[in-house]
N, C-alpha and C positions, 0 to 999 in steps of 0.2 A: 824131750826125747825125740829120737829120729823115728821116722815112719818106715815100715817095711811091709810089703805085701808078698805073701809066700804061701806055699802049701802046708808049711809046718805051723800048726795052730798053737803049739806049746810056747809058753813064755810071752804071749802077746795079749795085750789089753785091747779087746775088740769093742768098737762102738757101732751099734746097728742104727743106721740113719733112716731105715724104713724102706718101703717099696720104691722102685724106680718109677716115680710118677712125675707129673708136671711140676709139682711143688718141690719134691726132694731133689730132682735133677739139678736144681739151682744151687744146691749145697755141695755138689761134687767138686772135689779137688784132685789135683794130680797125686797119684799114689793110692787113691781109693780103689776098692774092688767091688764088682757087681757079681754076686755069687748065687748059684742055684744049689750047689753042694760043694764039698771040699774037693771034688774031682772035676768041677766045671766052674772055673773062675775067669772072669774077664777083668783086665787091669786098665785103669784110666792112666795111660802113660803120658798124656799131655792134655791140658785145657787151653785152647787157643784163644787169642784176644777177640776173634770174630764170633765167639760163642759156640764153636764146634769142639768136639771131643775126639781125641785120638785114642782108640780102644785097641788093646792087644789081647786077643783071645788065646788062652792057653788050654787047648784041649789035646793032650798028648796023643800022638807024637808031633802034632803040627802046631805052628804058631802063626796067627793071622792078624794083621794090623788094618784097621778100617777107620775112616773119619765119619762121624755122625753129627748131625745137628741135634739140638735138644729134643725136638719133636721125634726125630728118627730113633734116638736112643730110647725114649719112652716107649715108642711103638715096638721096638725089638725086645726090650728087656723089662716090660711092665710087671712081669711075674717074679722078677728077681729082687733081692734086697741089696742095698748099698751098705758096705762095711768100711770102716776106717780102723786100721790096725796101728796101735801105738806100742812100739817095742819097749820092754822094761829092762831087759838084760842084754839087749843087742844094740850096738852103736854102729851106724853106718859111717865108714870113713868119708871125710869130705871129698866131693868130686873135684877134679881139676878141670877147670874150663880151658878150652882151647885158647891159644894166644891170638887167634884170628879175630880182628875187631868185628863188631856187629855190622850188618849190611848198611851201606849208605846209598845204594842204588837198587831199584827194583823195577824192572821193565817187562811188560807183557805186550805182545803184538800178534796180529793175525798174519799168517804167512801164505802167500800165493793166491790171495783172493781179495776182493774189494768189499768184504763184509756182507756178501749176499750168498746164501747157500741153499741148495735144494734139500728136502728131507732125505736123509740117508747118506748124503755126502759127508765127507770127513772134514772137520774144521781142524786146522793145524795151528797150534800155538807155539810161539817162540818166547822163551823166558831167559832173562839175563840179570845178573847182579855182580857186584864187585867181589863180595866175600861170602856169598851164600853157599851152604852145603846142601840145601834142599829147598823145595818150593811147595807151597800148598796152593792148589788151583781151585778156586770157587767159581761155579757157573750158575747163573740165574736165568730163569725164563720169566719175564716180567719182574715181579718182586719176590718170586719164590726161589729159594736155594734148591737146586735140583742135583748138584754134584759137587763133591769135595774130594779131591784126590791128592796124594803126595807123590812128588817126583824128585829125582836127583839129577836127571839130564836136563838139557836146555830146550828140548822139543817134546811136545805131547799132543795127543789127538783126542778128538771127541766127535761122535757121530750122532747128531740130533735126530730124534724120531718124531718130533711134533713141530708144527709151524709156530711162529711167534717171534717176538723181539727178545733177543738174548743179550746178556752182559757177563763179563768175567773179570776177575782180578786175581793176582797171586800175592802170597805173603812169602817173601824171600827170608830164609832164616838160617842161623847157625847156633852154636852153643851160647853165644854171647848176646843174641838179640834177633830182632826180626823187623821187616819193613814191608809195608803194603804198597803195591803198585797202583798206578792210575787204572781206571776201568776202561776196558775196550768193549765195543758194541758190535753186534752182528744180527742179521735177520735171516730167518729160515722160512722158505716158501714151499709150496707144493703145487705144481702146475706151471703152464706156460705163462709168459708175461700178459698183462691185461691193462685196461684203462689207458690206452695210448692217446696222448693229446699232442697237437701241433699248434704252434702260434707264431706270429711275426710281430715285430714292433710297430710296423706301419701298414697302412692299407694299400699304398701304391708305391711302386719303385720306378726309378728311371733307368734307362740303359746305362750300363757302367756301374750302377750301384751294387753294393753287397747286400743280398737278400739274407737276412738273419732268420734262419729256421730254428725254432726252439721246440724241444720235444721232451716229454716225460712218459714213463710207464711204470706200472707196478711190477716188481720182481724182475727187472731187466738188468743184465750185466753189460751188454753193448748193443749198438744200433747199426742198421744199414739204412742209409737215406738215399732215395732215388728221386731225381727231378726230371719231369717230362714236359715237352711242349704240348701245344693244343692238338697236335697230330699223334700224340702218344709216343713220340720219339724220345729216347733216353738222352738227356742233355748232360747230366752230372750224377755221380754216385760216390758214396763214401761210407766206410765202416768206421765207427768211432765209439769210444766209451764215454765221451762227453755228451752234454745235453744241448749242444748247439752246432749248427753247420752253416758257415758263411759261403754262399755261392754267388759268383758274379755272373750276371746275365747281360749280354751286350746286344740282344735282339729283342725289340718290343713284341709284346704278345701276351696271350694268356698261358699260364703255366700251372702245373700241379705237382705235388710231391707225395710220396708215401714213405712211411717209416716202419721198418721191421725191427721189432725188439726181440732179443735173443737171451736165453739163459740155458742152464744145463739140462733142463727138461725138454725144451723145444723153442718155438718162435711164434710170433703173432704179428700180423701186418695191419697198419692203420687204414682207415678210409682215406680217400684222396683229399688233400688240402690244396685249395686254389689260391693263386695270387696273380697280380697283374704287373707287367712292366711296361711303362709308357715310353714313347719315343722322345725322350728328353735326356739331356746330359746329367741333370741332377734335379731332384724334386725341390731343391732349395729355391729355384726360381719360379715356383708357383706363387702367384701374387696372393698375399694374405695368409699364406701357410706359415704362420709364426712358430707353431710347435713342431713343424717339419714331420708331420705324419703322412704327408703325401696328398692331402686334400685341404681345401678351405672350408671350414665348418663352424659350428656354434662355438666350439672351444677357442678358435682363433678370434672370433668376434668379441668374446668375453675378455680376451687378453687386450684387445684394443680399448675396450671400455675401461678396464682396470688401469691402463696407462693414462687415459685421459683424466681419470679421477685420482691419479697419483698413488695408486695402490701397488704398482709394479714399475720396473724400469726395463728399457729395451737396450739390447746391444745395437751397434750400428747396422748390422745386417737385419735384425728384427725390425728396426725402425723403418728401413727401406721397404720391407715386405708389408708393413702395416700401412704404408702410405698408398691407399687404394686410389685416391684421386690424382696422384702423381704431381701434387703441387709442392712437394718437399716438406710438408708439415703434417704431422699426425694430430688430428683434432676431431671435433664432432662430425665434420663432413665425411671423414673416413668411416666413422661409426655408422652414419646414415647409409653410406654406400654398402657397407657390410650387410646391414639389415636388408637392403634392397636386393643384393645378390642372393641372399639365403631365402628370401620370401618371394 
């Protein structure tokens, strides 16, 4: 027999599934009703694959549709009973499905931002599919489902009220099927950027070298980098949303830089980070500097030792740098010279 949910109680075989609790909610099927009285019925119009329920509340003269998780449904309707109506003398004519095929594409993306938002800012989602007539948007904070909404357009909006790491996906659907998108991720912060760090890959640079300034910060959208000489004169500046700035310095001396991190709440500036530029064309000609970090130290001595013991190989340039005695051969004499220099 076909199932029908209606205000007309006559001619229906009713099965009472019990209170809407955490056990009975698992029994709910599409077409069931959650009733307080004959004049207040909510209909289960859809059971989604992701474990959520589409509820249509019929409280004349209004009709309201809401998406609930199982826990939310129990919390809202724990005092109600779940009923299943089996028609005896009523046959529902078979529904005609749309000729549109089930979705084969389902795409969710963040629009107009790089996945970092301040509390209270609006997150804009863009949704697309080849044949979907609607979308179910699910938003999580951490592992908790905090929002499920239905949409028919291709853009929707969400305004987070709490900080945290968020994720979201859509289910694109039509009468013939549905398809879940990949998950997108975004972070919500409250306050100006913090924990700004600056580093370089080497300890010493030569005139003409590119100094690679690397920086990070919590809750930053973009950066302003300023480079100064020892007299405090601004030598270079750049605004960037990347985490690196390559600056070429052609005058030897002591330098420092500051990084200002920005977001929608405000900005914060780092402490000074100092680096040195030596009066050489390139640090590659520092004798013994095999790893090219700008100085000859214990790491380079260990490379010479490993080469002598055949644990590593040298390129032609590295071989030349390791020849500390200048006799054209890298051997124990060069290792002894390295120890003498360092000690």
